[in-house]
NUPA-317286 format. One line per 3 residues: number of its first residue (from 1); their letters; for each residue y, z negated, x negated of N, C-alpha, C. Coordinates in steps of 0.02 Angstrom, whole numbers, plus 50000, padded with zeros to 5 digits. Layout:
BEGIN
NUM	A	Y Z X Y Z X Y Z X ~ ...
// end
This chain:
BEGIN
1	XXX	48869 49505 50562 48935 49518 50571 48999 49562 50502 ~ 48960 49500 50462 48979 49517 50386 48967 49553 50322 ~ 48880 49609 50370 48880 49657 50341 48903 49712 50387
4	XXX	48935 49729 50436 48968 49779 50499 49015 49786 50437 ~ 49074 49722 50415 49161 49727 50407 49141 49768 50329 ~ 49057 49749 50302 49077 49759 50260 49077 49847 50241
7	XXX	49020 49842 50293 48985 49947 50299 49077 49992 50304 ~ 49084 49948 50359 49193 49968 50373 49220 49988 50321 ~ 49229 49939 50255 49273 49972 50189 49223 49978 50189
10	XXX	49179 49997 50160 49150 50025 50088 49167 50125 50117 ~ 49127 50124 50181 49146 50194 50210 49217 50216 50219 ~ 49244 50183 50219 49332 50179 50220 49337 50218 50129
13	XXX	49297 50186 50105 49354 50192 50032 49305 50278 50008 ~ 49281 50311 50044 49246 50389 50021 49307 50424 50058 ~ 49297 50456 50006 49331 50499 49985 49357 50590 50050
16	XXX	49405 50595 50060 49391 50664 50120 49361 50714 50062 ~ 49334 50758 50083 49303 50815 50059 49373 50847 50050 ~ 49431 50884 50080 49476 50906 50075 49539 50861 50073
19	XXX	49580 50858 49991 49622 50802 49980 49707 50830 49981 ~ 49734 50823 50064 49812 50842 50085 49859 50808 50036 ~ 49856 50731 49987 49879 50705 49964 49892 50660 49885
22	XXX	49874 50637 49884 49868 50607 49811 49801 50528 49809 ~ 49826 50529 49724 49805 50459 49719 49835 50415 49718 ~ 49934 50399 49734 49963 50340 49706 50006 50361 49800
25	XXX	49953 50427 49869 49963 50424 49895 49897 50380 49917 ~ 49831 50375 49939 49816 50344 49922 49793 50267 49910 ~ 49781 50234 49857 49805 50158 49841 49841 50166 49904
28	XXX	49883 50164 49965 49940 50134 50003 49858 50138 50078 ~ 49872 50227 50081 49820 50193 50143 49759 50184 50168 ~ 49732 50175 50107 49647 50170 50104 49643 50098 50066
31	XXX	49663 50083 49976 49679 50013 49956 49699 49969 49983 ~ 49747 49964 50007 49813 49925 50005 49773 49894 50099 ~ 49764 49954 50124 49770 49959 50222 49694 49881 50191
34	XXX	49642 49907 50167 49555 49878 50179 49595 49818 50136 ~ 49613 49767 50068 49656 49758 50047 49682 49668 50088 ~ 49718 49723 50142 49753 49654 50200 49705 49650 50263
37	XXX	49677 49680 50267 49607 49682 50312 49565 49621 50303 ~ 49578 49638 50259 49477 49620 50230 49523 49504 50238 ~ 49575 49529 50205 49637 49460 50205 49637 49414 50289
40	XXX	49631 49466 50304 49659 49459 50351 49631 49402 50395 ~ 49553 49458 50385 49482 49436 50445 49476 49357 50387 ~ 49460 49370 50343 49479 49318 50284 49506 49248 50296
43	XXX	49583 49230 50312 49597 49197 50332 49580 49173 50421 ~ 49565 49243 50458 49547 49213 50559 49483 49158 50520 ~ 49436 49194 50488 49382 49157 50491 49376 49107 50489
46	XXX	49408 49067 50429 49417 49001 50423 49492 48971 50472 ~ 49515 49018 50496 49588 48952 50549 49539 48958 50589 ~ 49490 49013 50641 49498 48989 50709 49411 48960 50721
49	XXX	49397 48972 50651 49329 48978 50663 49302 48916 50622 ~ 49338 48896 50591 49302 48807 50552 49352 48771 50531 ~ 49380 48732 50510 49451 48649 50496 49490 48652 50452
52	XXX	49555 48733 50480 49614 48752 50418 49641 48706 50396 ~ 49638 48612 50445 49702 48541 50454 49632 48500 50456 ~ 49639 48455 50425 49594 48370 50473 49699 48296 50425
55	XXX	49682 48304 50454 49728 48230 50447 49730 48186 50445 ~ 49743 48121 50409 49714 48057 50415 49757 47992 50435 ~ 49748 47969 50483 49796 47922 50491 49766 47835 50514
58	XXX	49798 47787 50516 49783 47721 50493 49749 47720 50593 ~ 49836 47738 50629 49843 47739 50687 49770 47727 50731 ~ 49760 47715 50794 49750 47728 50854 49718 47817 50871
61	XXX	49771 47830 50884 49751 47887 50893 49671 47949 50864 ~ 49667 47988 50907 49621 48017 50900 49624 48080 50847 ~ 49584 48086 50797 49583 48122 50694 49584 48197 50765
64	XXX	49548 48194 50793 49570 48293 50837 49624 48304 50912 ~ 49668 48228 50911 49725 48255 50940 49768 48280 50883 ~ 49768 48219 50810 49815 48212 50761 49792 48306 50718
67	XXX	49765 48317 50723 49737 48378 50684 49777 48446 50714 ~ 49757 48439 50805 49820 48506 50860 49861 48473 50855 ~ 49880 48413 50842 49966 48407 50831 49990 48450 50804
70	XXX	49989 48426 50740 50015 48443 50683 49976 48484 50652 ~ 49967 48523 50696 49945 48613 50700 49949 48645 50718 ~ 49989 48621 50773 50023 48684 50829 50117 48659 50795
73	XXX	50114 48604 50767 50207 48584 50819 50248 48607 50693 ~ 50170 48601 50664 50159 48610 50587 50201 48565 50563 ~ 50209 48553 50477 50200 48495 50454 50275 48531 50394
76	XXX	50236 48447 50391 50322 48470 50312 50312 48420 50237 ~ 50339 48469 50186 50336 48425 50126 50423 48383 50090 ~ 50434 48347 50062 50497 48359 50013 50503 48381 49960
79	XXX	50540 48426 49984 50564 48480 49905 50600 48395 49815 ~ 50608 48349 49845 50640 48325 49792 50555 48277 49771 ~ 50499 48275 49800 50443 48233 49776 50405 48267 49727
82	XXX	50430 48380 49736 50369 48387 49718 50368 48388 49632 ~ 50436 48370 49606 50436 48365 49508 50404 48269 49495 ~ 50417 48251 49556 50398 48194 49559 50305 48164 49493
85	XXX	50282 48100 49456 50230 48088 49418 50189 48061 49496 ~ 50125 48095 49494 50052 48102 49520 50036 48036 49497 ~ 50017 47986 49551 49992 47916 49544 50039 47880 49525
88	XXX	50090 47891 49524 50150 47839 49437 50203 47853 49531 ~ 50222 47890 49562 50286 47890 49594 50271 47897 49696 ~ 50228 47980 49678 50206 47976 49730 50134 47976 49714
91	XXX	50099 48015 49783 50038 47981 49791 50029 48104 49823 ~ 50032 48138 49811 50039 48204 49791 50097 48233 49774 ~ 50067 48299 49768 50183 48323 49766 50208 48322 49817
94	XXX	50246 48345 49858 50318 48344 49905 50292 48270 49937 ~ 50245 48238 49924 50222 48200 49988 50203 48125 49951 ~ 50318 48094 49987 50300 48014 50002 50349 48007 50065
97	XXX	50387 47939 50063 50411 47907 50127 50458 47935 50125 ~ 50445 47947 50185 50540 47997 50235 50562 47937 50245 ~ 50659 47976 50193 50723 47928 50223 50739 47948 50248
100	XXX	50808 47933 50303 50839 47972 50350 50856 48025 50288 ~ 50901 48088 50313 50936 48140 50267 50886 48142 50208 ~ 50810 48123 50187 50828 48165 50136 50808 48250 50165
103	XXX	50766 48310 50141 50772 48357 50143 50701 48354 50174 ~ 50686 48380 50223 50624 48393 50244 50608 48484 50253 ~ 50555 48505 50223 50546 48596 50213 50479 48592 50276
106	XXX	50492 48643 50323 50400 48646 50366 50408 48691 50359 ~ 50321 48681 50362 50283 48707 50365 50229 48743 50420 ~ 50266 48834 50438 50209 48835 50484 50198 48891 50490
109	XXX	50230 48950 50417 50186 48990 50437 50106 49027 50427 ~ 50084 48972 50421 49999 49009 50432 49974 49005 50454 ~ 50012 48998 50511 49948 49005 50598 50000 49078 50598
112	XXX	50044 49114 50562 50044 49205 50565 50014 49226 50525 ~ 50002 49184 50497 49962 49247 50420 49928 49274 50446 ~ 49889 49270 50492 49826 49327 50481 49833 49342 50508
115	XXX	49915 49339 50578 49923 49435 50590 49964 49456 50545 ~ 49996 49450 50500 50063 49451 50484 50010 49507 50419 ~ 49947 49493 50392 49922 49554 50368 49887 49596 50399
118	XXX	49887 49585 50464 49860 49614 50497 49901 49693 50525 ~ 49979 49651 50535 49993 49688 50556 50026 49748 50488 ~ 50039 49709 50433 50088 49744 50370 50037 49777 50353
121	XXX	49957 49786 50349 49918 49813 50347 49917 49903 50401 ~ 49941 49902 50494 49932 49928 50506 49987 49986 50497 ~ 50057 49973 50458 50096 49986 50425 50110 50049 50367
124	XXX	50041 50004 50337 50047 50059 50269 49990 50070 50304 ~ 49999 50070 50356 49958 50160 50369 49973 50227 50402 ~ 50045 50202 50419 50115 50231 50451 50102 50286 50414
127	XXX	50138 50305 50371 50132 50382 50303 50072 50414 50329 ~ 50001 50396 50318 49962 50400 50307 49934 50457 50384 ~ 49962 50427 50419 49931 50427 50507 50020 50507 50542
130	XXX	50055 50494 50495 50140 50540 50513 50097 50633 50481 ~ 50117 50583 50434 50082 50646 50371 50013 50699 50409 ~ 49945 50668 50422 49890 50711 50462 49901 50717 50539
133	XXX	49969 50691 50551 49984 50757 50606 50046 50797 50593 ~ 50056 50807 50556 50102 50834 50557 50084 50913 50499 ~ 50037 50877 50456 49993 50919 50409 49942 50973 50473
136	XXX	49913 50936 50518 49874 50966 50564 49799 50986 50563 ~ 49781 50968 50501 49725 51017 50443 49738 51079 50454 ~ 49792 51124 50427 49810 51172 50395 49784 51208 50353
139	XXX	49777 51153 50309 49764 51143 50226 49672 51152 50220 ~ 49640 51118 50264 49589 51125 50269 49555 51200 50320 ~ 49586 51201 50362 49589 51271 50388 49581 51338 50351
142	XXX	49630 51338 50271 49645 51405 50253 49595 51411 50178 ~ 49556 51326 50168 49494 51334 50120 49461 51347 50123 ~ 49410 51365 50201 49375 51431 50223 49310 51421 50168
145	XXX	49300 51372 50145 49240 51353 50118 49211 51359 50030 ~ 49302 51367 49996 49292 51395 49948 49317 51345 49887 ~ 49293 51277 49934 49312 51214 49866 49237 51220 49826
148	XXX	49193 51263 49890 49122 51256 49842 49109 51303 49773 ~ 49071 51282 49714 49056 51314 49679 49032 51390 49677 ~ 48968 51380 49756 48917 51421 49738 48912 51418 49815
151	XXX	48934 51519 49831 48953 51544 49912 48950 51607 49890 ~ 48911 51653 49919 48864 51714 49916 48952 51750 49921 ~ 48916 51820 49884 48965 51869 49823 49030 51885 49917
154	XXX	48970 51914 49926 49017 51943 50008 49077 51933 50050 ~ 49034 51848 50069 49092 51786 50095 49102 51800 50059 ~ 49111 51797 49968 49156 51743 49935 49216 51796 49965
157	XXX	49202 51855 49938 49247 51899 49943 49294 51922 49987 ~ 49285 51869 50065 49296 51908 50148 49331 51844 50134 ~ 49335 51799 50108 49361 51713 50130 49439 51736 50071
160	XXX	49433 51758 49981 49486 51762 49965 49534 51804 50006 ~ 49498 51861 50035 49567 51942 50053 49590 51901 50119 ~ 49547 51855 50151 49585 51859 50231 49653 51786 50218
163	XXX	49633 51716 50146 49686 51673 50121 49726 51720 50087 ~ 49692 51763 50054 49796 51843 50025 49832 51850 50084 ~ 49788 51884 50130 49840 51913 50168 49883 51839 50196
166	XXX	49852 51781 50201 49908 51721 50247 49936 51697 50209 ~ 49931 51702 50128 49957 51703 50097 50052 51731 50105 ~ 50012 51810 50085 50078 51865 50084 50106 51881 50140
169	XXX	50105 51863 50227 50134 51844 50273 50171 51829 50286 ~ 50141 51746 50246 50198 51660 50258 50259 51673 50225 ~ 50263 51708 50165 50283 51713 50105 50345 51661 50152
172	XXX	50356 51623 50086 50454 51569 50140 50437 51524 50195 ~ 50389 51506 50203 50385 51495 50252 50324 51412 50279 ~ 50342 51413 50215 50282 51334 50198 50346 51276 50187
175	XXX	50389 51274 50173 50472 51238 50176 50441 51189 50201 ~ 50431 51201 50256 50441 51128 50330 50379 51078 50279 ~ 50345 51119 50262 50284 51091 50260 50279 51063 50209
178	XXX	50313 51048 50143 50335 51038 50101 50363 50989 50146 ~ 50416 50998 50146 50457 50929 50164 50419 50866 50208 ~ 50394 50874 50246 50353 50828 50296 50322 50789 50238
181	XXX	50293 50800 50166 50252 50784 50165 50313 50756 50083 ~ 50351 50761 50083 50415 50726 50038 50436 50661 50086 ~ 50443 50675 50124 50440 50626 50177 50401 50592 50179
184	XXX	50335 50571 50182 50312 50536 50193 50282 50492 50132 ~ 50273 50528 50064 50291 50508 49997 50343 50469 50000 ~ 50414 50491 50040 50466 50436 50008 50445 50372 50070
187	XXX	50430 50389 50118 50423 50317 50149 50348 50241 50136 ~ 50318 50299 50115 50264 50256 50084 50317 50195 50002 ~ 50360 50246 49970 50390 50183 49957 50475 50156 49998
190	XXX	50472 50158 50056 50538 50137 50065 50471 50067 50123 ~ 50426 50068 50125 50401 50054 50152 50354 49972 50112 ~ 50347 50024 50066 50293 49948 49994 50359 49857 49995
193	XXX	50450 49938 49979 50503 49896 49994 50490 49841 50052 ~ 50509 49862 50112 50511 49837 50154 50472 49774 50164 ~ 50401 49783 50130 50341 49737 50156 50388 49670 50132
196	XXX	50387 49704 50034 50398 49645 50012 50469 49630 50021 ~ 50524 49624 50042 50544 49582 50079 50546 49543 50116 ~ 50496 49573 50174 50466 49537 50237 50423 49485 50218
199	XXX	50388 49491 50187 50340 49419 50166 50405 49388 50130 ~ 50483 49409 50103 50486 49348 50052 50519 49320 50122 ~ 50560 49365 50165 50576 49314 50214 50521 49278 50269
202	XXX	50473 49300 50291 50435 49268 50299 50392 49178 50271 ~ 50396 49189 50184 50389 49153 50174 50463 49095 50142 ~ 50495 49104 50158 50555 49062 50168 50613 49055 50119
205	XXX	50599 49142 50074 50632 49147 50010 50580 49154 49955 ~ 50524 49146 49949 50465 49103 49891 50462 49179 49889 ~ 50452 49213 49903 50396 49292 49877 50416 49322 49802
208	XXX	50498 49333 49806 50525 49377 49798 50527 49357 49725 ~ 50509 49290 49697 50481 49266 49650 50393 49240 49617 ~ 50384 49277 49645 50335 49206 49658 50294 49217 49620
211	XXX	50277 49283 49591 50238 49308 49544 50275 49288 49494 ~ 50327 49289 49465 50353 49275 49411 50337 49195 49394 ~ 50368 49159 49436 50361 49085 49413 50277 49040 49405
214	XXX	50240 49082 49441 50167 49083 49452 50160 49099 49373 ~ 50178 49160 49327 50151 49165 49266 50212 49117 49236 ~ 50231 49087 49219 50310 49053 49194 50298 48956 49189
217	XXX	50238 48963 49214 50210 48897 49264 50114 48901 49224 ~ 50081 48912 49208 50051 48950 49126 50064 48927 49075 ~ 50140 48960 49075 50150 48940 48985 50195 48886 48990
220	XXX	50177 48843 49047 50246 48777 49026 50200 48709 48998 ~ 50235 48666 48968 50168 48641 48951 50153 48579 48995 ~ 50085 48554 49021 50062 48485 49067 50113 48446 49096
223	XXX	50144 48433 49077 50180 48372 49086 50267 48373 49141 ~ 50266 48454 49121 50304 48455 49154 50337 48530 49174 ~ 50300 48527 49197 50275 48591 49260 50242 48577 49344
226	XXX	50276 48633 49369 50286 48601 49453 50252 48654 49488 ~ 50175 48663 49503 50130 48726 49516 50184 48762 49584 ~ 50212 48823 49585 50256 48870 49629 50178 48865 49648
229	XXX	50137 48864 49694 50091 48887 49739 50068 48827 49750 ~ 50087 48773 49764 50073 48713 49776 50137 48721 49806 ~ 50217 48708 49803 50265 48722 49847 50296 48775 49863
232	XXX	50247 48824 49857 50256 48870 49947 50198 48885 49978 ~ 50140 48829 49963 50082 48853 49985 50036 48763 49992 ~ 50067 48698 50006 50055 48642 49994 49974 48617 50009
235	XXX	49988 48590 49969 49877 48576 50001 49899 48525 50065 ~ 49929 48462 50021 49924 48398 50060 50006 48399 50088 ~ 50009 48379 50163 50087 48379 50204 50107 48324 50228
238	XXX	50134 48343 50256 50137 48249 50291 50165 48283 50363 ~ 50146 48266 50417 50138 48265 50521 50187 48149 50497 ~ 50236 48172 50575 50253 48132 50619 50225 48153 50684
241	XXX	50200 48080 50713 50162 48128 50771 50205 48025 50837 ~ 50227 48038 50885 50257 48010 50907 50235 48019 51000 ~ 50213 47953 51002 50188 47914 51090 50222 47875 51110
244	XXX	50211 47874 51153 50236 47787 51205 50171 47742 51189 ~ 50183 47699 51184 50140 47651 51220 50124 47584 51226 ~ 50088 47550 51240 50078 47528 51300 50146 47481 51331
247	XXX	50220 47449 51317 50253 47432 51324 50313 47487 51358 ~ 50266 47561 51338 50320 47612 51314 50394 47628 51284 ~ 50396 47588 51250 50401 47618 51175 50399 47663 51173
250	XXX	50428 47711 51106 50417 47788 51070 50385 47734 51026 ~ 50330 47741 50988 50291 47754 50927 50276 47794 50905 ~ 50284 47768 50805 50319 47832 50788 50224 47854 50726
253	XXX	50213 47884 50696 50132 47878 50679 50141 47953 50620 ~ 50151 47923 50552 50141 47965 50502 50061 47981 50478 ~ 50053 48042 50465 49988 48057 50427 49986 48115 50373
256	XXX	49964 48080 50313 49946 48139 50274 49929 48191 50321 ~ 49898 48264 50294 49878 48325 50329 49867 48356 50247 ~ 49763 48366 50272 49753 48409 50186 49751 48454 50245
259	XXX	49764 48538 50170 49782 48605 50246 49743 48671 50176 ~ 49645 48654 50180 49626 48677 50134 49632 48784 50131 ~ 49689 48786 50203 49682 48846 50218 49743 48888 50150
262	XXX	49762 48819 50141 49821 48861 50070 49790 48888 50018 ~ 49702 48865 49970 49676 48856 49949 49674 48977 49964 ~ 49660 49011 50002 49650 49065 50016 49704 49058 49995
265	XXX	49743 49047 50066 49827 49119 50044 49879 49090 49994 ~ 49872 49043 49959 49903 49037 49877 49847 49099 49844 ~ 49798 49117 49828 49760 49186 49804 49807 49237 49849
268	XXX	49780 49245 49899 49819 49298 49916 49872 49338 49891 ~ 49916 49286 49906 49993 49312 49888 49995 49302 49837 ~ 49968 49293 49762 49997 49320 49730 49956 49371 49715
271	XXX	49901 49400 49745 49868 49443 49743 49927 49514 49765 ~ 49945 49489 49824 50010 49506 49830 50021 49554 49795 ~ 50071 49497 49779 50151 49477 49730 50144 49572 49682
274	XXX	50079 49552 49629 50056 49593 49596 50046 49665 49613 ~ 50007 49643 49695 50016 49726 49694 50051 49772 49713 ~ 50117 49716 49763 50170 49732 49785 50197 49807 49738
277	XXX	50233 49770 49670 50249 49775 49646 50241 49835 49589 ~ 50171 49833 49554 50124 49903 49550 50130 49970 49597 ~ 50113 49910 49700 50154 49990 49718 50209 50016 49670
280	XXX	50233 49994 49723 50327 49968 49697 50319 50032 49624 ~ 50312 50013 49582 50322 50070 49546 50298 50137 49529 ~ 50238 50121 49570 50198 50179 49587 50208 50231 49612
283	XXX	50264 50210 49663 50279 50266 49735 50392 50268 49683 ~ 50398 50224 49649 50440 50280 49607 50427 50330 49577 ~ 50403 50318 49543 50374 50364 49460 50387 50439 49553
286	XXX	50333 50432 49553 50282 50481 49637 50368 50530 49648 ~ 50397 50498 49650 50455 50504 49713 50495 50548 49672 ~ 50504 50523 49616 50580 50542 49548 50539 50594 49546
289	XXX	50461 50614 49529 50406 50676 49493 50449 50741 49547 ~ 50438 50705 49608 50451 50739 49655 50513 50784 49645 ~ 50555 50738 49674 50610 50785 49666 50615 50807 49604
292	XXX	50592 50784 49562 50618 50848 49478 50590 50900 49496 ~ 50531 50888 49515 50496 50973 49530 50526 51009 49580 ~ 50554 50985 49637 50627 51021 49666 50655 51042 49643
295	XXX	50703 51015 49601 50771 51066 49541 50749 51106 49510 ~ 50689 51079 49471 50653 51117 49404 50614 51170 49414 ~ 50615 51257 49423 50567 51276 49450 50529 51271 49372
298	XXX	50553 51271 49323 50479 51260 49274 50434 51219 49255 ~ 50476 51169 49310 50419 51095 49306 50358 51124 49353 ~ 50394 51149 49405 50343 51194 49468 50299 51236 49412
301	XXX	50322 51272 49394 50265 51296 49354 50209 51270 49313 ~ 50232 51217 49260 50212 51191 49205 50155 51172 49226 ~ 50168 51104 49301 50131 51114 49361 50057 51123 49372
304	XXX	50079 51182 49389 50028 51217 49447 49985 51268 49380 ~ 50022 51307 49351 49978 51312 49276 49945 51253 49248 ~ 49960 51187 49249 49935 51146 49219 49862 51119 49250
307	XXX	49846 51136 49359 49813 51113 49359 49768 51195 49376 ~ 49767 51256 49360 49746 51309 49393 49745 51338 49301 ~ 49715 51305 49255 49670 51324 49183 49655 51372 49164
310	XXX	49637 51388 49235 49582 51458 49206 49619 51502 49244 ~ 49690 51511 49283 49714 51555 49301 49765 51594 49269 ~ 49792 51677 49242 49839 51699 49214 49903 51674 49243
313	XXX	49941 51682 49151 50004 51603 49187 50048 51724 49230 ~ 50037 51757 49209 50062 51838 49237 50054 51816 49309 ~ 49983 51826 49346 49991 51819 49434 50040 51740 49464
316	XXX	50026 51686 49416 50049 51610 49446 50145 51631 49445 ~ 50158 51683 49396 50243 51666 49382 50245 51720 49429 ~ 50218 51784 49474 50232 51813 49509 50240 51814 49583
319	XXX	50183 51755 49586 50193 51694 49658 50264 51642 49656 ~ 50297 51610 49610 50307 51589 49629 50417 51632 49595 ~ 50407 51669 49600 50475 51724 49616 50462 51763 49647
322	XXX	50437 51787 49681 50428 51801 49757 50414 51728 49815 ~ 50412 51691 49805 50385 51665 49838 50465 51603 49845 ~ 50444 51516 49907 50499 51469 49894 50476 51430 49875
325	XXX	50493 51365 49882 50480 51303 49846 50409 51269 49882 ~ 50416 51303 49936 50363 51274 50010 50285 51321 49967 ~ 50307 51382 49963 50244 51424 49928 50199 51385 49885
328	XXX	50258 51364 49818 50230 51367 49747 50179 51267 49771 ~ 50211 51232 49850 50155 51182 49826 50132 51194 49880 ~ 50082 51252 49939 50031 51248 49979 49966 51296 49896
331	XXX	50000 51318 49834 49981 51374 49824 49936 51325 49756 ~ 49980 51260 49755 49972 51180 49704 49914 51166 49757 ~ 49896 51144 49837 49879 51088 49847 49791 51130 49875
334	XXX	49808 51203 49855 49754 51241 49860 49712 51253 49800 ~ 49753 51240 49733 49718 51269 49708 49667 51163 49674 ~ 49716 51127 49714 49685 51071 49685 49612 51053 49749
337	XXX	49613 51075 49777 49556 51104 49800 49507 51160 49787 ~ 49528 51195 49776 49474 51253 49775 49450 51251 49735 ~ 49362 51289 49712 49356 51304 49650 49394 51340 49588
340	XXX	49401 51333 49526 49450 51339 49503 49440 51411 49496 ~ 49385 51441 49516 49359 51501 49500 49375 51545 49534 ~ 49371 51562 49595 49380 51554 49661 49469 51568 49661
343	XXX	49491 51486 49650 49568 51513 49626 49597 51580 49598 ~ 49562 51568 49537 49558 51623 49517 49559 51694 49560 ~ 49512 51683 49591 49511 51766 49625 49556 51775 49658
346	XXX	49576 51709 49689 49608 51703 49741 49704 51741 49714 ~ 49720 51728 49642 49790 51748 49648 49812 51798 49589 ~ 49718 51826 49576 49711 51880 49548 49742 51934 49619
349	XXX	49705 51909 49708 49676 51975 49741 49802 51947 49775 ~ 49790 51901 49774 49879 51879 49806 49918 51947 49769 ~ 49897 51936 49667 49941 51983 49665 49943 52046 49645
352	XXX	49918 52074 49654 49868 52145 49731 49920 52165 49748 ~ 49922 52110 49805 49922 52137 49870 50008 52136 49856 ~ 50042 52097 49818 50120 52060 49796 50120 52145 49765
355	XXX	50102 52177 49712 50119 52213 49700 50108 52307 49739 ~ 50073 52326 49792 50043 52342 49820 50105 52340 49872 ~ 50118 52295 49918 50190 52273 49965 50273 52325 49925
358	XXX	50293 52301 49873 50332 52296 49834 50333 52383 49766 ~ 50269 52401 49780 50265 52471 49745 50289 52468 49663 ~ 50268 52426 49630 50290 52413 49585 50218 52379 49551
361	XXX	50188 52471 49472 50133 52411 49442 50173 52420 49380 ~ 50198 52352 49321 50162 52297 49346 50226 52219 49404 ~ 50243 52215 49447 50252 52185 49489 50329 52154 49428
364	XXX	50395 52167 49473 50437 52146 49410 50442 52060 49416 ~ 50468 52058 49360 50465 51982 49292 50548 51946 49288 ~ 50528 51891 49261 50592 51890 49222 50584 51876 49129
367	XXX	50645 51894 49125 50663 51928 49065 50593 51879 49012 ~ 50596 51782 49037 50535 51774 48995 50477 51769 48989 ~ 50440 51821 49061 50394 51856 49067 50386 51896 49007
370	XXX	50426 51940 49024 50432 52033 49005 50435 52021 48884 ~ 50436 51946 48878 50461 51928 48822 50404 51904 48801 ~ 50330 51862 48875 50282 51829 48816 50261 51773 48819
373	XX	50341 51751 48849 50342 51693 48845 50336 51667 48903 ~ 50299 51579 48912 50264 51551 48985 50343 51514 49024
// end
């Protein structure tokens, strides 16, 4: 079973032959989904096929009963006892005798961690699913095998001619295609922000500063520091079990509960904190760059010319002049997937057809092109 899981992960990491997105997009639907699903499987295997909780009590309550009860109903710690000296004032951080009126923090989230991680992974795949549905395999059908550098000459000429015909016949008809992609990228950014907010609610408001608190903890003096991971994911907690005695009176049984599962949970969520922050930063940069390209034509020209470094700038300028923003994006995606030499020939054929249509040789360009400046 373990080999099947890792075999599926290895196959999911393979890159598609035709790329319809970008590297940051793949971080969301490939790496993040895999991280969350594998974490969910890891927690599940320990939670339902291991021993996630062990409770210690001196009373005559059967250990299995105490473990099951405390797992179902949750355990608690005392926040005021987290900073007390271990071995002198308290036996463990957050664990001491409870007095009425003392604040208690209940811990029940660990029952739902495996489900929360799994559904988070599903939500990270939603933008990818929507984009694939909107894209509809259009780019793959347009490439026509031109992503391979080795292709028969006659077949190559025919495919380039067909693709140039398509571009000419569909000028200014790719704006919706671009709008869907920008929407999918924006959804990636919004999703990671909402995921951070959700985890913060799930962990009782402790996730928003979790990574920063862990870094601060590492720099503190040994005598004055309280491990924030123990505060969020306690390894030792208390549980109170009530039952009727032989005389019919209510009896109270206190137990100390060890939560070995939290050793895994704390490592998972400290990694997720840094990973989500990195994703949020990268996604925000991508969204800002994308909107900058939509606003400034020169940036679009620079991006396409940098990608198509073997293609002459005259044909690129001509294509961008007669086309819309969506046409630029389609050319950029074609360039990204095609062999550079094939794309150069495509742009030359497209330029020739544009000149034929306008009956102007060369095609009328802007003043910057006439002057020879890019």
